[in-house]
C-alpha positions in Angstrom: 50.5 29.5 45.0 47.8 27.2 43.9 44.8 26.8 46.1 42.2 24.0 45.9 38.6 25.0 45.3 36.3 24.4 48.2 34.7 21.0 48.5 31.0 21.4 47.8 30.2 17.7 48.1 29.4 17.9 51.7 27.2 20.9 51.5 23.4 20.3 51.4 20.7 22.8 50.4 18.4 23.8 53.3 15.4 26.1 53.9 15.5 28.6 56.7 12.5 30.4 58.1 12.7 33.7 59.8 9.9 35.7 61.4 10.1 39.5 61.6 7.7 42.4 61.8 7.8 45.3 59.4 5.5 48.3 59.3 4.5 49.1 55.7 2.7 52.4 55.0 0.2 52.1 52.3 -0.1 55.1 49.8 -3.5 55.9 51.4 -2.0 56.0 54.9 1.0 58.1 53.7 -1.5 60.6 52.1 -3.5 60.8 55.3 -0.4 61.5 57.4 0.7 64.1 54.9 -2.7 65.9 55.0 -2.7 65.8 58.8 0.5 67.9 59.1 -0.5 70.6 56.6 -1.7 74.0 57.7 -5.0 75.3 56.4 -3.4 77.3 53.6 -1.1 74.4 52.6 -4.0 72.0 52.6 -6.0 74.2 50.3 -3.1 74.5 47.8 -2.4 70.8 48.0 -6.0 69.9 47.3 -6.3 72.3 44.4 -3.2 70.7 42.8 -4.7 67.2 43.3 -8.1 68.3 41.9 -6.4 69.7 38.8 -5.1 66.2 37.9 -8.2 64.3 38.9 -11.4 65.2 37.0 -13.5 63.2 39.5 -12.8 65.8 42.2 -14.5 69.2 42.3 -14.6 72.1 44.8 -18.0 73.3 46.1 -17.6 76.7 44.6 -17.1 75.2 41.1 -20.3 73.2 41.5 -22.1 76.4 42.6 -20.7 78.3 39.6 -21.8 75.6 37.2 -25.3 75.7 38.7 -25.3 79.5 38.6 -24.4 79.4 34.9 -27.1 77.0 34.1 -29.7 79.1 36.0 -28.4 82.3 34.3 -28.7 80.7 30.9 -32.2 79.5 31.6 -33.3 83.0 32.8 -31.7 84.6 29.7 -33.5 82.2 27.4 -36.8 82.9 29.2 -36.3 86.7 29.0 -35.5 86.6 25.3 -38.6 84.4 24.6 -40.8 86.7 26.6 -39.7 89.8 24.7 -40.1 88.1 21.4 -43.6 86.9 22.3 -44.8 90.2 23.7 -43.1 92.5 21.1 -45.1 94.2 18.4 -42.1 95.0 16.3 -41.2 98.2 18.1 -37.4 97.9 18.6 -37.4 100.7 21.3 -39.5 98.8 23.8 -36.5 97.0 25.4 -34.3 100.2 25.4 -33.8 102.0 28.7 -34.8 105.7 28.5 -32.1 107.7 30.3 -33.8 111.0 29.6 -36.7 110.4 31.9 -34.7 108.5 34.5 -35.9 105.0 33.6 -33.7 102.9 35.8 -31.1 105.6 36.4 -31.8 105.6 40.1 -30.5 102.0 40.4 -27.0 102.8 39.0 -24.3 102.1 41.6 -22.0 104.8 40.1 -22.2 108.4 41.4 -22.1 110.6 38.3 -22.0 113.8 40.4 -18.3 114.1 39.9 -16.9 116.1 36.9 -17.2 113.4 34.2 -18.2 114.9 30.9 -18.2 111.7 29.0 -18.6 108.0 29.5 -15.7 107.3 27.2 -17.5 106.2 24.0 -20.1 107.6 21.6 -22.8 105.1 22.5 -22.9 106.2 26.1 -22.2 102.7 27.5 -20.1 102.5 30.6 -16.5 101.5 29.9 -14.4 99.8 32.6 -11.3 101.5 31.3 -12.7 105.0 32.0 -12.8 104.6 35.8 -9.9 104.1 38.2 -10.0 100.8 40.1 -11.6 101.0 43.5 -8.8 98.9 45.1 -5.6 100.1 43.5 -2.4 98.5 44.6 -0.6 100.6 47.2 2.4 102.6 46.2 5.7 100.8 46.9 8.8 102.6 48.4 10.6 102.3 45.1 7.7 103.8 43.1 7.4 106.6 45.6 11.1 107.4 45.3 11.2 107.1 41.5 8.3 109.6 41.3 10.4 112.1 43.3 13.5 111.3 41.2 11.7 112.2 38.0 10.9 115.6 39.5 14.5 116.2 40.7 17.1 118.1 38.7 19.5 115.2 38.2 21.6 114.8 35.1 21.2 111.5 33.1 24.3 110.1 34.8 23.1 110.9 38.3 19.6 109.7 37.4 21.0 106.3 36.5 23.0 106.0 39.7 20.0 107.0 41.8 17.8 104.5 40.0 20.2 101.7 40.9 20.4 103.0 44.5 16.6 103.0 44.9 16.4 99.5 43.5 18.9 98.3 46.1 17.0 99.5 49.1 15.5 97.0 51.5 11.9 97.3 52.8 13.1 99.4 55.8 14.7 101.9 53.4 18.3 101.0 54.1 21.1 100.4 51.6 21.9 97.1 53.4 24.4 95.8 50.9 26.4 99.0 50.8 28.0 101.0 48.1 30.0 98.1 46.7 26.8 96.3 45.6 25.6 99.5 43.8 29.0 99.9 42.0 28.8 96.3 40.9 25.2 96.8 39.5 26.1 99.9 37.5 27.0 99.5 33.8 30.8 99.0 33.5 31.0 101.6 30.8 29.7 104.2 33.2 32.9 104.2 35.2 31.2 105.6 38.2 33.5 106.3 41.3 32.6 105.5 44.9 32.6 109.3 45.7 30.1 109.9 42.8 27.7 107.2 44.1 28.1 108.5 47.6 27.2 112.0 46.5 24.0 110.8 44.8 23.2 108.7 47.9 23.4 111.7 50.1 20.9 113.5 47.9 18.6 110.5 47.9 18.6 110.7 51.7 16.8 114.0 51.5 13.9 112.5 49.6 10.6 111.6 51.4 10.7 109.7 53.7 13.7 111.3 55.2 16.6 108.9 55.9 16.1 106.4 53.0 19.3 105.2 51.5 21.1 105.2 54.8 23.7 102.5 55.4 22.9 102.0 59.2 20.8 103.3 62.0 23.3 106.1 63.0 23.3 107.4 59.5 19.5 107.3 59.3 19.0 109.2 62.5 21.7 111.8 61.7 20.1 112.7 58.4 16.6 113.2 60.0 18.1 115.4 62.8 19.9 117.5 60.2 16.6 118.3 58.6 15.4 120.0 61.8 15.7 123.7 62.1 19.1 124.5 63.6 17.3 126.4 66.4 15.4 123.3 67.5 16.0 122.8 71.2 18.6 120.1 72.0 19.1 119.3 68.3 22.9 119.7 68.5 23.0 117.5 71.7 20.9 114.9 70.0 23.3 114.9 67.0 26.2 114.3 69.4 24.4 111.4 71.1 23.7 109.8 67.7 27.3 110.2 66.5 29.1 109.3 69.7 26.9 107.5 72.3 24.1 105.7 70.5 24.8 102.5 72.5 24.4 104.3 75.8 21.1 105.8 74.5 19.9 102.2 73.6 20.5 101.3 77.3 18.7 104.5 78.4 21.6 105.3 80.7 20.8 109.0 81.0 23.1 109.7 83.9 26.2 108.2 82.1 25.3 110.1 78.9 25.1 113.3 80.9 28.6 112.7 82.4 30.1 111.7 79.0 28.7 114.8 77.2 29.1 117.2 80.1 25.4 118.1 80.0 22.6 118.0 82.6 20.4 115.0 82.9 17.4 117.1 81.9 19.1 118.2 78.7 20.1 114.7 77.8 16.6 113.4 78.6 15.0 116.1 76.3 17.5 115.2 73.5 16.7 111.5 73.9 13.0 112.3 73.5 13.8 114.2 70.2 15.8 111.2 68.9 13.0 108.8 69.8 10.6 110.9 67.8 12.6 109.9 64.6 11.8 107.0 62.4 14.4 104.2 62.5 12.8 102.4 59.6 11.7 105.1 57.1 10.7 102.7 54.4 8.4 100.6 56.5 5.5 103.1 56.1 5.5 102.2 52.4 6.0 98.5 52.9 3.3 96.8 50.7 3.8 93.3 52.2 0.3 92.0 52.9 -0.6 91.3 56.5 -1.3 87.7 57.1 -4.2 86.8 59.3 -4.6 83.5 61.0 -8.0 81.8 60.5 -8.8 79.4 63.4 -9.3 75.7 62.6 -11.5 75.3 65.6 -13.5 77.3 68.2 -13.8 76.8 72.0 -17.2 78.1 73.1 -18.7 78.0 76.6 -21.9 76.0 76.7 -23.4 76.5 80.2 -20.9 75.1 82.7 -18.7 73.4 80.2 -16.6 74.2 77.1 -17.6 72.9 73.7 -15.3 72.6 70.7 -16.4 72.9 67.1 -14.5 73.0 63.8 -14.5 76.1 61.8 -16.6 75.3 58.8 -14.8 77.8 56.6 -11.5 76.1 57.3 -12.7 72.7 56.1 -12.1 72.2 52.3 -15.4 71.7 50.5 -14.3 69.0 48.1 -16.6 66.5 46.5 -17.1 64.1 43.6 -18.0 65.5 40.2 -21.3 63.7 39.5 -21.1 64.4 35.8 -17.8 62.4 35.4 -19.0 59.8 37.9 -22.0 59.2 35.6 -19.7 58.7 32.6 -17.8 55.8 34.2 -20.6 53.3 33.4 -20.5 54.3 29.8 -16.7 54.2 29.4 -15.0 51.2 27.8 -11.5 49.7 27.8 -8.6 51.7 29.1 -10.8 54.8 29.7 -13.0 52.9 32.0 -10.1 51.5 33.9 -8.4 54.9 34.3 -11.6 56.6 35.4 -12.3 53.9 38.0 -8.8 54.4 39.3 -9.4 58.1 39.6 -12.6 57.5 41.4 -10.9 55.2 43.9 -8.2 57.8 44.5 -10.8 60.5 45.0 -12.7 58.4 47.5 -9.5 57.7 49.4 -8.7 61.5 49.5 -12.2 62.4 50.8 -11.9 59.7 53.5 -8.5 61.1 54.5 -10.0 64.6 54.8 -12.8 63.2 56.9 -10.2 61.4 59.1 -8.2 64.6 59.4 -11.2 66.6 60.6 -12.1 64.0 63.1 -8.6 63.8 64.5 -8.3 67.6 64.7 -11.6 67.8 66.6 -10.6 64.9 69.0 -7.3 66.5 69.9 -8.8 70.0 70.3 -11.4 68.6 72.6 -8.8 66.8 74.7 -6.7 70.0 75.0 -9.7 72.1 76.0 -10.7 69.6 78.7 -7.2 69.7 80.1 -6.9 73.4 79.9 -10.4 74.6 80.8 -8.9 76.5 83.8 -6.9 78.6 81.4 -10.1 79.4 79.4 -11.8 80.3 82.7 -9.1 82.2 84.6 -6.2 83.0 82.2 -2.5 82.0 81.7 -1.8 81.7 85.4 -4.2 78.8 85.5 -2.5 76.9 82.7 -1.8 73.2 83.6 1.4 71.3 82.6 0.6 69.2 79.5 2.7 67.0 77.3 2.0 65.3 74.0 2.0 61.8 75.7 -1.0 62.7 77.9 -3.2 63.8 75.0 -2.0 60.8 72.9 -3.1 58.4 75.6 -6.5 60.1 76.0 -7.4 60.0 72.3 -5.7 56.7 71.6 -3.2 57.9 69.1 0.6 58.1 68.8 2.5 61.1 70.0 3.8 61.8 66.5 0.2 62.1 65.4 -0.5 64.6 68.1 2.6 66.6 67.2 1.4 66.8 63.5 -2.1 67.8 64.3 -1.1 70.5 66.7 1.4 72.2 64.4 0.1 75.3 62.6 -3.5 74.5 63.7 -5.2 77.3 65.6 -7.9 77.4 68.3 -10.0 80.5 68.8 -11.0 81.1 72.4 -12.5 84.1 74.3 -8.9 84.9 75.4 -7.5 85.0 71.8 -6.5 82.7 69.0 -3.6 80.3 69.9 -1.7 77.6 68.1 -2.6 74.2 69.6 1.1 73.8 70.6 0.7 76.8 72.9 -1.3 74.7 75.4 1.6 72.3 75.9 4.3 73.1 78.5 6.5 71.4 81.0 5.8 71.4 84.7 7.6 72.8 87.7 7.1 71.1 91.1 5.1 72.8 93.8 5.2 72.4 97.6 2.0 70.4 97.7 3.5 67.7 95.4 1.7 69.0 92.3 3.2 71.0 89.4 2.7 74.3 87.7 3.2 74.8 83.9 5.9 77.0 82.5 3.3 79.2 80.8 1.6 79.8 84.2 4.9 80.7 85.8 5.7 83.1 83.0 2.4 84.8 83.5 3.0 85.1 87.2 6.5 86.5 86.5 5.1 89.1 84.1 2.4 90.1 86.7 5.0 90.5 89.4 7.2 92.7 87.3 4.3 94.9 86.1 3.3 95.5 89.7 6.9 96.2 91.0 8.1 99.6 92.2 9.9 101.1 89.2 12.5 102.7 91.5 13.2 99.3 93.1 12.6 96.6 90.5 12.6 93.0 91.5 15.8 91.0 90.9 15.6 87.5 89.5 16.4 86.1 93.0 13.6 88.2 94.5 11.1 87.0 91.9 12.2 83.4 92.6 11.5 84.0 96.3 8.1 85.5 95.6 7.2 82.4 93.5 8.5 80.1 96.2 6.3 81.9 98.7 3.4 80.9 96.4 4.5 77.3 96.7 6.3 77.1 93.3 9.8 75.7 93.6 11.8 77.6 91.0 15.5 78.6 90.9 16.9 82.0 90.1 18.4 80.8 86.8 15.0 79.4 85.8 13.5 82.8 86.5 16.2 84.5 84.4 15.5 82.0 81.5 11.8 82.8 81.6 12.4 86.5 81.8 14.7 86.5 78.8 12.2 84.4 76.9 9.6 87.1 77.6 12.1 89.8 76.5 11.9 91.6 79.8 15.1 93.5 80.7 17.1 92.9 83.8 16.3 94.7 87.0 19.1 97.3 86.5 18.0 98.0 83.0 14.4 98.4 84.1 15.5 100.8 86.8 17.4 103.0 84.3 14.4 102.9 82.0 12.2 104.3 84.7 
């Protein structure tokens, strides 16, 4: 079917104007936002990466190192010149005489130990002849391999044991099971499951006892079997581990006694023996470094008020490299253009860091003003606080407050807390006010710590106690807070007592 083309004769071109708003983030603003949300360690890594690509940026320690090198070079030149000028040609004048103790008293090494030689004929001190002062700690695998090399394993068993040791997790367990070990062994070895299991059982007798276990029950059983057979309650403890480990976890001594046809005293003694064992035998040799939190700011009492200051050690000491800045005026062509661009980017970065520090200080000060009662009296005095309130006080958006309070830490006389810790929702009180969830949790913990262990408080009883203090809270809310604090139920607390 034929269709006629549209008639364009009646159509006239026209201009249409539309007004609309659109937020555009400049690269500088994007950078400032990114820096704001980084933690202290992340910021340090980010800045070092930027400084590597921009020669106009330099860390303070690099500047100090350059100055120290210049000073050291100048001092060395002065010393050489002085010796040359004052020497009469006797080459022994600058040599230290060890025979009469010339300077030996200043040596930081204690030579009283049995070292017959310094390691070379000239008597100079060689670094390779002394063990490092801070040697890396021995790992679980290294500790087990050392024992394996002393054990009487044939080459085939030695290979299987090596693969088993390599498969252990930091707690010392064979978490992936025998199948993973069989898959990791060379195919031409043709090792059977029973063969690997036999080597694993021998490995469990290594130190620490229980390594190579497949689960907690297996780990505890191996440790109990290493006790002398005459150890009181050993056999009963083995039965508990093999048959009733779940009841032991709930500390239900009475039910354990009925199930095992033993007295409660015997079961209690067996439970004490089991709890003396190590459920994570490999953890003692875990070399994972402990991470410490460095605060970004400090809250310090100054008379009748609290003052906030930034931690100077947490602020990156980044500056402009004056040497390269001085070369910009001498550069020509593309080099000059490139260096000016690098200088502009460096200045933007330094401005972003300054803005980040100012924002962090403003927010920390606002939080401390709102939560000064917590600093004075503790968690029970914590006030409800939401991001919007701080945002309105400092004149910023809530998203900015969220970024600046994430992984930023405030040191107080009561401990070091992430800034987000000071925010919590509120629960209504009888007088029309509100109490923060943190304060209620602190009250809940205090009530439970003071309860009669023989008659622990139920969630309903705790809710009634809080209502008596004017805090309107439901039983289910108490249960939620209690679970969040990892506090057992009243029945479990009673059994544990």
